N, C-alpha and C positions, 0 to 999 in steps of 0.2 A: 813579252818575256825578256827581250833584249835589254830593255831599260831597267829591269830588275836585277840583272846579273851583277852590275857594279855594287849595288846595295847588298846583295847576298855576300859577295866577296868582302866588302867592307865590314859587314856585320861579323862574319866569321873571323877575319883577321883581328879586328878590334876586340872581339870577345876573348880570343886567345891572349891578346896583350893584357886585358883586364885580369884574366885568370892567373897569368904569370906574375903580374904585380901582386895579386892577392896571396899567392903561394910563396913568392920568393923575395919580395921587397918588404922590409919590416919598418921602414921609416923614411924620413926625408921628403924632399920635394916630389919625387915620383909617386910615392905612396899617398901622401897627404893632399897633394894638389892636382898633379897631372892625371891621376886615376879618376878624380871627380870630373875633370874636363872631358876625358875620354868616354866616360859612361854616358854622357849626353850624346856623343856620336854613335855609340853602340845602339842606344834606344832609337835614335833618329834613323839609322840604317835599317834596323829591324822593322820599324813602321813603314819605311819607304818600300820595303819588299812587297808589302800588301796594298799600299795606297798611293804608289808613286804617280799614278795618272789621275787620281781622283781628288786629291787635296793639294792646294798650293804648298810648295816646299817650305816657304817661309812660315806659313801658318803651322805646318807640322813641327818645325823647329821651335816655335814659340810654345806649342802644346807640350813638347818634350820638356822644355824648361819649366813650365807650370807644373807638370807631373813631378819633376825632380824637386821643386820647391815644396809640393804637397808631401812627398815622402820625407823630406827633411823636417817639415813641421810635425809630421807623425812621429818622427824620432824624438822630437821635443816632448811629446806627451807620453813617451815610452810605449808606443803601440805594440811592440813585440811582447811586452809583459802583460798589457791589457788583454790581448787576445789569447794569452796562455802559451805563447811559443818561446818565452824567455829562456827556457832551459835547453833549447835546441840551438846549438852553435851555428848550424847552417842558416837558420832564419835570423839570428842575431847579426850574422855577417851580411846576408842578402839585404835585409831591410835597414840595418844599422841601429845603433843604440844611443848615439849622442848627436845632439843638435849643434851645428856650428854655422855662424854667419859666413865664415870663410868658405864653407862648402857652397853656399848660395852664390858667392862671388865666382867660384870655380864653374858652377853650372852656367852662370851668365857668360863667362868667358868662352865656355864650350859652345854656347849658342851663337855668340858673335862670330866665332871661327866657322861655325856651320853656315852662317849667313854669307861670310866671305867665300866659302867653298861653293855655295849655291850660285852666287853672283858670277864667279869665275866660270863655273861649269856652264851656266846659261850663255855667257859671252862666247865661250868656245863653241857651243852648239850652234849659235847664230852664225858664227863665222864659217863653220863647216857647211851649214845649210845655204850659205850665200846671201844672207840678209844683211 
């Protein structure tokens, strides 16, 4: 359970940041780019709460990026309208309604930052354990 606590805290903190961005930031770098970078971290932390000792961290990070790419491509085909949820603002916001290659770049940047975080965390853990 101890290994999951940082992921729980990270998930809650980052989710709050994402909600605040969604509610109060209407444009610019933070809304259009940083929010897409952070969402990768939110999903990564959420998954790590449940699988932190079962799946390699790097594989989880790549899986999150692939998931983000799939969601982005589903936006390209207007999945919200296809499944009949286009009239519900919550789902339009949650799933998204517009494809952007820039979003794919942001998801990739988020994944690279996640890789750096994993690398640093593992180095610190090894030093603490005396390896």
